[in-house]
C-alpha positions in Angstrom: 72.5 -79.6 91.7 75.3 -78.6 94.0 75.7 -76.7 97.2 78.8 -74.5 97.9 79.6 -72.0 100.6 81.8 -68.9 100.2 82.6 -66.3 102.8 84.1 -62.9 102.6 84.4 -60.0 105.1 84.9 -56.6 103.6 84.5 -53.3 105.4 85.8 -49.8 105.0 89.5 -49.5 104.1 90.0 -53.2 104.6 87.6 -53.9 101.8 89.5 -51.7 99.4 92.8 -53.4 100.3 91.7 -57.0 100.3 89.0 -57.3 97.7 89.5 -58.3 94.1 89.0 -55.2 92.0 86.2 -55.6 89.5 86.2 -52.9 86.8 82.8 -51.5 86.0 81.7 -52.8 82.6 78.8 -51.5 80.6 78.0 -53.9 77.7 78.7 -52.1 74.4 75.7 -51.7 72.1 77.6 -53.7 69.4 78.7 -56.5 71.8 79.1 -59.8 70.0 78.3 -63.2 71.6 81.2 -64.9 73.3 83.0 -67.7 71.5 81.7 -71.3 71.9 85.1 -72.1 73.5 84.6 -69.4 76.2 81.0 -70.6 76.9 82.2 -74.2 77.3 84.9 -73.2 79.7 82.6 -71.2 81.9 80.0 -74.0 82.0 82.6 -76.4 83.4 83.8 -74.0 86.2 81.2 -71.8 87.8 83.3 -70.9 90.8 84.1 -67.5 89.2 80.3 -66.8 88.9 79.9 -67.6 92.6 82.6 -65.2 93.5 81.1 -62.4 91.3 77.7 -62.9 93.0 79.3 -62.9 96.4 81.3 -59.8 95.8 78.2 -58.0 94.5 76.1 -59.0 97.6 79.0 -57.9 99.9 79.0 -54.5 98.3 75.3 -54.1 99.1 75.8 -55.1 102.7 78.8 -52.8 103.0 76.7 -49.8 102.0 74.7 -50.1 105.3 77.8 -49.9 107.5 79.3 -46.9 109.2 82.6 -47.8 107.5 81.1 -48.1 104.0 83.0 -47.2 100.8 81.5 -44.5 98.5 78.6 -45.7 96.3 80.7 -44.8 93.2 83.7 -46.9 94.4 81.4 -49.8 95.2 79.7 -49.7 91.9 83.0 -49.7 90.1 83.8 -53.1 91.6 80.7 -54.8 90.2 80.9 -56.2 86.6 77.4 -55.7 85.1 75.6 -55.1 81.9 74.7 -51.5 81.1 71.1 -51.7 82.3 72.1 -53.6 85.5 74.8 -51.0 86.2 72.2 -48.3 86.4 70.1 -50.4 88.8 73.2 -51.2 90.9 74.0 -47.5 91.2 70.5 -46.7 92.3 70.4 -49.5 94.8 73.8 -48.8 96.4 72.9 -45.1 96.8 69.6 -46.0 98.4 71.4 -48.4 100.8 73.8 -45.6 101.8 70.8 -43.5 102.8 69.2 -46.4 104.6 72.5 -47.0 106.5 72.6 -43.3 107.5 69.1 -43.5 108.8 69.9 -46.6 110.8 72.9 -44.9 112.3 70.7 -42.1 113.4 68.1 -44.3 115.1 70.4 -46.7 117.0 74.0 -46.5 115.8 73.6 -48.5 112.7 76.0 -51.3 111.8 79.8 -51.3 112.2 80.7 -54.0 109.6 79.1 -56.6 107.3 79.9 -60.3 106.8 78.4 -62.1 103.9 78.3 -65.8 103.3 76.8 -67.2 100.1 75.3 -70.6 99.7 74.7 -71.7 96.1 72.0 -74.3 95.7 71.9 -74.5 91.9 73.9 -73.3 88.9 72.7 -73.4 85.3 74.9 -72.3 82.3 73.5 -72.3 78.8 75.5 -70.7 76.1 76.2 -67.1 77.1 73.7 -67.1 79.9 74.1 -68.3 83.5 71.7 -68.5 86.4 72.7 -69.0 90.1 70.1 -69.8 92.7 71.7 -68.9 96.0 71.0 -67.8 99.6 72.6 -64.7 101.0 73.6 -65.2 104.6 74.5 -61.9 106.1 75.6 -60.7 109.5 75.4 -57.0 110.3 77.4 -56.2 113.4 75.9 -53.8 116.0 77.9 -51.1 117.8 78.2 -53.0 121.1 81.4 -53.7 123.0 82.4 -57.3 123.8 81.4 -56.6 127.4 78.0 -55.4 126.4 77.6 -58.5 124.3 78.6 -60.6 127.3 75.9 -58.7 129.3 73.2 -59.7 126.9 73.4 -57.3 123.9 73.0 -58.9 120.5 76.4 -59.0 118.6 74.8 -58.7 115.2 71.6 -58.8 113.2 71.3 -61.8 110.8 69.3 -62.4 107.7 68.9 -65.1 105.1 67.6 -64.0 101.7 67.2 -66.3 98.6 68.2 -64.8 95.3 68.1 -65.7 91.6 71.2 -64.0 90.1 71.7 -64.0 86.3 74.8 -63.3 84.2 75.5 -62.6 80.5 78.8 -63.3 78.8 80.4 -60.5 76.9 82.4 -60.8 73.6 85.6 -61.0 75.6 84.4 -63.9 77.7 83.7 -61.7 80.8 80.6 -62.7 82.8 78.4 -59.6 83.5 75.7 -59.4 86.2 72.4 -58.9 84.3 69.8 -59.3 87.0 69.2 -60.0 90.7 65.8 -61.1 92.0 65.1 -61.7 95.7 62.8 -64.7 96.0 60.7 -63.3 98.8 57.1 -62.0 99.1 55.4 -60.4 102.0 56.9 -59.2 105.2 59.4 -56.3 105.8 61.9 -55.6 103.1 65.1 -57.5 103.9 67.7 -55.2 105.4 70.1 -55.5 102.5 67.4 -54.7 100.0 65.6 -51.6 99.0 61.9 -51.1 98.0 59.9 -48.3 96.5 56.7 -49.6 98.1 55.5 -50.3 101.6 55.6 -53.8 102.9 52.6 -55.9 101.9 51.0 -59.1 102.9 52.2 -62.0 100.9 50.3 -65.1 99.5 49.7 -68.5 101.1 49.5 -68.0 104.8 46.8 -70.7 105.3 44.3 -68.2 106.6 41.0 -66.7 105.5 37.8 -65.0 106.5 36.7 -66.3 109.9 33.2 -67.7 110.4 32.3 -65.1 113.1 32.3 -61.3 113.3 35.1 -60.4 115.7 34.2 -56.8 116.2 36.9 -54.2 116.8 40.5 -54.7 117.7 42.1 -53.1 120.7 43.8 -49.8 120.0 47.2 -50.2 118.4 50.2 -50.1 120.8 51.9 -46.8 121.2 55.4 -46.2 119.8 56.5 -43.2 121.9 59.7 -44.0 123.8 59.2 -44.6 127.5 60.7 -42.3 130.1 64.2 -43.4 130.9 64.3 -45.7 127.9 67.8 -46.9 127.4 69.0 -46.2 130.9 70.5 -49.1 132.8 70.3 -52.8 132.0 67.2 -54.6 130.9 67.3 -58.4 130.4 63.7 -58.4 129.0 62.6 -61.0 131.6 58.8 -61.1 132.2 57.2 -60.3 135.5 56.7 -63.4 137.7 52.9 -63.1 137.2 53.4 -64.3 133.6 55.1 -67.6 134.2 52.7 -70.4 133.1 54.7 -70.9 129.9 58.4 -71.5 129.2 59.4 -68.3 127.6 63.0 -69.5 127.5 61.9 -72.4 125.2 60.0 -70.0 122.9 63.1 -67.8 122.5 65.4 -70.8 122.1 63.2 -72.2 119.4 63.2 -68.9 117.5 67.0 -68.6 117.8 67.4 -72.1 116.5 65.0 -72.1 113.6 64.9 -68.5 112.3 67.0 -69.6 109.3 67.0 -73.3 109.1 63.3 -74.0 109.1 62.2 -77.0 111.2 61.5 -79.8 108.8 58.9 -81.3 111.3 56.6 -78.4 110.2 55.5 -77.3 106.8 56.6 -73.9 105.5 54.1 -71.4 104.1 54.7 -68.9 101.3 54.2 -66.2 104.0 55.6 -68.1 107.0 55.9 -65.5 109.8 52.9 -66.5 111.8 53.5 -70.3 111.3 57.0 -69.7 112.7 55.7 -67.8 115.8 53.0 -70.5 116.4 55.8 -73.1 116.4 57.7 -71.1 119.0 54.6 -70.7 121.1 54.0 -74.4 120.9 57.6 -75.1 122.0 57.0 -73.0 125.0 53.8 -74.7 126.2 50.9 -73.5 124.1 48.6 -76.5 123.7 46.4 -77.0 120.7 42.7 -76.2 120.9 40.3 -78.0 118.7 41.4 -80.1 115.7 38.3 -81.0 113.7 38.2 -79.9 110.1 34.9 -78.1 110.7 36.7 -75.9 113.2 39.4 -74.7 110.8 37.8 -71.4 109.8 36.9 -70.4 113.4 39.3 -68.1 115.3 38.3 -69.9 118.5 40.6 -72.8 117.7 44.3 -73.2 117.1 45.7 -76.4 115.8 48.1 -77.9 113.3 47.1 -80.8 111.1 48.9 -83.1 108.6 47.9 -80.8 105.7 47.2 -77.1 105.3 43.5 -78.0 104.8 43.4 -79.7 108.2 45.2 -76.8 110.0 43.3 -73.9 111.6 43.4 -70.5 110.0 44.8 -69.2 113.3 47.9 -71.3 113.1 49.6 -69.5 110.2 47.6 -66.4 109.3 48.5 -63.2 111.2 45.0 -61.7 111.4 43.4 -64.9 112.5 46.2 -65.6 115.1 45.5 -62.2 116.7 41.9 -63.1 117.5 42.7 -66.5 118.9 45.6 -65.3 121.0 44.0 -62.2 122.4 40.3 -62.6 122.4 39.3 -66.3 122.4 42.1 -68.0 124.4 43.3 -64.9 126.3 46.8 -66.3 126.0 48.0 -62.8 125.2 47.0 -59.2 126.0 47.8 -56.1 124.0 50.3 -53.8 125.6 49.7 -50.1 125.4 53.3 -49.4 124.2 55.7 -51.5 122.1 58.6 -50.6 124.3 57.1 -52.6 127.2 57.7 -55.9 125.3 59.8 -58.5 127.0 61.5 -61.6 125.6 59.0 -64.1 124.0 56.4 -61.4 123.5 54.9 -61.1 120.0 54.7 -58.0 117.8 52.3 -57.8 114.9 52.1 -55.2 112.2 49.3 -53.8 110.0 51.4 -52.2 107.3 48.6 -50.2 105.6 46.4 -49.4 108.6 43.5 -51.3 106.9 42.6 -53.3 110.0 44.1 -56.5 108.6 47.3 -57.6 110.4 50.0 -58.6 107.9 53.1 -59.8 109.9 54.1 -61.5 113.1 57.4 -61.4 115.0 58.8 -62.6 118.3 61.1 -60.8 120.7 64.3 -62.8 121.1 66.4 -60.2 122.9 66.0 -57.0 124.9 68.9 -54.8 125.9 68.8 -51.4 127.6 65.1 -51.0 126.8 65.2 -52.0 123.1 63.5 -55.2 122.0 65.1 -57.2 119.1 62.7 -59.1 116.8 63.1 -62.4 115.0 60.8 -63.5 112.1 60.3 -65.5 108.9 59.5 -63.8 105.6 62.1 -62.7 105.2 64.2 -64.7 107.6 65.7 -62.3 110.1 67.2 -62.6 113.5 67.5 -59.9 116.2 66.5 -56.8 114.2 66.0 -53.8 116.5 62.6 -52.4 117.1 64.1 -48.9 116.5 65.0 -49.9 112.9 61.6 -51.5 112.3 59.8 -48.4 113.4 62.1 -46.3 111.2 61.4 -48.6 108.2 57.6 -48.5 108.6 56.5 -45.2 110.2 52.9 -45.6 108.9 52.2 -49.1 110.4 50.0 -49.9 113.2 51.7 -52.2 115.8 50.1 -54.7 118.2 52.4 -55.8 121.0 51.2 -59.0 122.7 52.3 -59.9 126.2 52.4 -63.7 125.9 
């Protein structure tokens, strides 16, 4: 077990000039296993594998930017097996289209910065596996003055990967697979998906012990008149001041990536994360008895998942406690009315079961920026989220 960090910033023409050129390699059908000597050498020094993985992930991030290289040029700099080369080509082309869509909705990203943290490396013979976390910053098209005035400088994401390599007959390590270790929630920005977002496993929730009736109507998504004009700090009206919204936002800013070890992490962790932020801002627990766990009337955290209320970490259950039973939130009629520390929930499939929970950590010129776990993301614009999920129902909570 070892932990290593590597950083590379490659965008546009600068990327072509400064990056190490990796020639596209398709594994020949008659490729022979590498010599034992080559395998032994590679197993001692895995720094090269880390750089290969880093370069590959940087290429993916670069495709989203307005200064991206062509997909063909980017593919030609990834050493991969024949089958993986085809997947890389498809993914990079899809990321180009995603980047173009993002540019159309809010200006997109101007550059990408990728940092890789390797947590485990295993080399056996001609096979190698790296478990790593991609730490990516995608810079937004704001000037330094706009950032000083409150605009987010970049969107951030943290995505765990399992990356595998196969060694060719000449000793060259070829990328053979890449799996993102995430389930549930929106597709991470640097990834592509052929299916809509889906609820993931293990959120600590379940069927409540009462019939809740119908939800409020979903929040509208039509832009408000004058949206984007002038400055908007996202501060709440004075009437909503019984909680510390600043502490809620500060908590989310601090723990969006480095999960707070004082709390457990769930397989689908988005609502658990938002509950922690609400608690930091003054939401007190309600209830605490094991018998109260399946009731949406209570909200509490216990020493185990089985002594914690459904409402703490499950999106659907949290909705009913927050809005109906505690009245700590109310549903806004339009998502663009959200302010900092407000909560946005999504029903991806319009099946009347809420799947995902996020918190507003910035608002600038009418646009809220959302932060969430699963997958860990900081300050993603509402415009991009609506573009990613046009079929979803959205529930904007004024906290």
